[in-house]
N, C-alpha and C positions, 0 to 999 in steps of 0.2 A: 503492499499500500504506498503511496506517495504521500508525501509530506501535505501536498495541497489537500488530498483527499479526507486527510486526519484532521485538519485544519477547518474544512467544511462539515465534516462529522460533525466537530464540537461546537459548530454556529448551530446546525440541525437540531442538535440534541438540547443546547443551553438556550439557545435564541439570542446569546451574544459569546462573543470569546474577549477575554481579558488578556491583552498582551502587555509584558513587563519590558521596559527597557534594559538593554545589557549593552556593557562595552568589552568584556572578555568572557573566556568560557567561564572561570569562576563566578563572576556575575550571572551568569544565564542558569549556571547550577544553583545559585542562591533562589533566583527566581521559581524553578521548577520546584526545588524544595518548601518554598513560600504557598505553591499550589497553584501558580498561574497556567494560562492554558497555552502561551505562546511568548515567544520573545520578539521584541522589536528591536532590530539591530540598526540602533539609531545612529545616524552619521553625526547628529551633534555629540552624541557621547564618545565616539571613538575618534572624534576630533580632538574632544578635550582630553580623553586619556592619551592622545601624543602630545600636548600641551598646543593646539593648532587651533586657531579660528575656524569655524564652521563656514569655509568661501570655497567648497570645492575643491581643497588644497589636496586632501588625500585620494591616494590611486585606486582605482576599482580595484585591483589587486589587494591591496590593505584591507578594503573594507570585505572583501569577497572572501579572504581567506580565513578573517575573525569569524565572519557571518557562519561560515562552514565549521569552524571549529565549535562555535557556541551551538549548534543545533547538533553537532554530534556529541558534545559533553553532557548536554542538557537533556536531551532526548525529546525536546518539546519543538513543535512546529516555529519555523523564523518566519517572521515578518520583515524584509529586506526594504532597509528605505535608501534607495538607490538616487535620492534626490531628484536632478534633470533627467538621468539616465544617460548621464557621462558625455552628452552632448545633444546631437540632431537624432533623426529616426534612423539614422545607418549605426548611429553607436548603440541605439537602444537594441537593436537587431542582436549584435554580437553581446552585449551587457546582459540580456534577459534569457541569450542560450547558457550564458557562464552560470549565471546563477541558480537558473533551474537543474544545472549539471550538479552546481554543489549542495542541493538540497534545500532550495528554497521555497516554504510554503505559500509565499506571496510576495510579491514587490508592489513597492509604492513609489509612483514619478509624481513628481509635481509640474504646475505648469509655469513655472520661472524660467527666465532665460539662462544659459550657460554662460560664466560661474556665478552661482547663486549666492546670496547672503542670507545667514541665518533668519527665522523670519521673528523671531521675539526680539530681536535687536531695536530700542527707541531710535526712531529717525532712518532706519536701516535701507537701503535701496531695494525695491522690491520689482524688480522689470518684468512683465510678463510676457511670454509669448502669443503670438496668435491663435485662436480657439483651433482653426484647420492644421494650423503646423501641429498641435498636440495631438490633434486626432489623429494625425498620422503617426505618430510617436505610439499611441495605444495600438492601432494596428500593427504597426511593427511588432510590437510585442506579442500580441495574439498568433500573428503568423508564425513567429518562429519558434513559441513554445509546444513541446510534444506531448506533455501532460494537458487535458484540457481542465483540470482541477487547480492547476496552476493558479491560484487568486492574481488577476491584476487589477490594482487598486488605483485609481486616478485620483489626486490630490489637486484641488483649486485653492490657490493661494488669494483667490480675488477679494474677499474679506479683510486679508492679510494687508493688501496694497491699498485698500480705502475706497475700492471701485462699488461696493453696497451690495445688497441682497440680491437684485435682478440680474446684475452680472454674474455673481456667484452660480445663480439658479441657470442661469443662461448656459453657462459652461458647462453645468453638471450634467444637465440634459444632453448636451452637445457629445460631452466625454462617454455617457451611459451609450448613446447612439452609435458611437464609434467600437463600443464594446468593451467597456470596461465591466468588469464583474463586483464594483463596490467604488463609492467616489467618501474620498476624505475631504471633509471641510477643515479650515484652520480659522482659527480667529486670538489675537491677541488682546481681545478685550478682559476686564478685569472681573467679568459678572458672565453668566452662562446665557443671557438675556439673548445678544444676537445669533449664537448658535441654536437656540432651542426655536427662534423666530424663523430661522432656515429651514431646520429639519421639518418642522410642522408645514412650511410650505411647499418643502420638498414632496413632488408627486411621481417621481419615478419609479420603477421596477426593481431598480438594484439597492443593497443596503445603505446606509451610511457608517462612515469609521469617522472618530471623534479623538482627539488629542488634547483634553481637559487640562493643558499646563497653565495657562495663564489664570483660567477660573475653576479654582480646586471645589467651588461648590455644586460641582457637577458630580455627584457619585453615582455610583453601581445603580441604586433605586430610583434614582432621577432619570437616568439614562434610559433603564427599562421602561418609564412610563413615557417616553416620547416612543415606543415600539417599532421607530425605521432603524434603529441603531444596530449595526450588527458586529463591530469592532471598535473597541474601548482600547486605546493605546497610553499606558503611563508612561510618558515620553522622555523624561530624564530624570528621574528619581533616583536610580541606582549611583550615576556619577556624582550626583548634587548628596547623597546620603554620604558616599566616598569620601569626597571632598571635606565636607562637616566632620565625618569622625576624624580622618587623619590630620587636620589642621588641629583639632582639639589635643588629640593625643603627643602630636610633636611641640606643641606648645608647653604640654603639662611638664614632658620630660626635660626640656630646656628649662622652663621654672624651676622644677625641682632637683634638677641636676642629675638626673637617673632615672630610671626606669620602675621605681619600688611603689611608686604611687597609682601607675596606669594598669597593672598588672589583673588586677580586680575587675576591669570594667572593659576590658579587649579580650577577643576570641583566645582561647589557650590553643597551645601548638598542636595537641591531640584532635581539637576540633577540626584545624585545619587538617591535619592528618586524614582525619575520618571524609572530609571532603575530596581529599587526593587519593583516597582509596587505597592507604597502606595497610590497611588488614588484610585486603587481597592479596597485595604484594608480599606481606608475611607467608600466606596459605601457600602462594605458588614456589616460594621458595623451597619450602619443604616439600613440596610435589617435585619440583624441576631440576634443585641443583643439587649436583650427586658429587 
């Protein structure tokens, strides 16, 4: 069974797929341990892990290799954030082929120009491509996928760019007509009002995907009430949690002149060993090292 099929089965069974962002195999394993349905292979998180801005600096190879490793180690379907598809429709042909081969359950592609600027930055450049151009990219993605269950998610940044709900709906309908399996609509408003208005106005046949990063009041219960949302992505909480925890720990060690005050508040070495599978390593040593 392909990973796209697994993702679609979760959606059919639960009515909603919850994907947690990850930036490494370890963070993906922790998301699986917590019970999430899928992994969001976040371009923002991976850029941050490399200490780089999210402006299309990472290569496809860097993102692809990490996405593959996260899927393999977590066992969860991976929703791959491929930004603008690494170029035009011809680049999309190659990218989708590679991501499907690497085990992606879904790819999410947005309608901004390449190179992109991260969506939530204040005053950031948010240049959009023409609707027809992005339809060609969706059609390219559909044409090259081998498994019809690979989920193609078209992401419109019309609200992010300040173009309004009518333009967002126009683009969403056009992308669904081009063959997108799902529409992701993004907003940087601090409340869910703009997104809820869009979802209520949506009369298309494909489900909606949301990334409620800027409007944390959007709970799972509230999403389910909308009835049209199929994918809920917790978009950048793994890297933010990691940054916060490391900063606090590092500062305490510097302040206290040692590690004696932090030991009780961080994971034990044995907990890390468990995540690494060291118990199995010991068993295999007994079986096979002679």
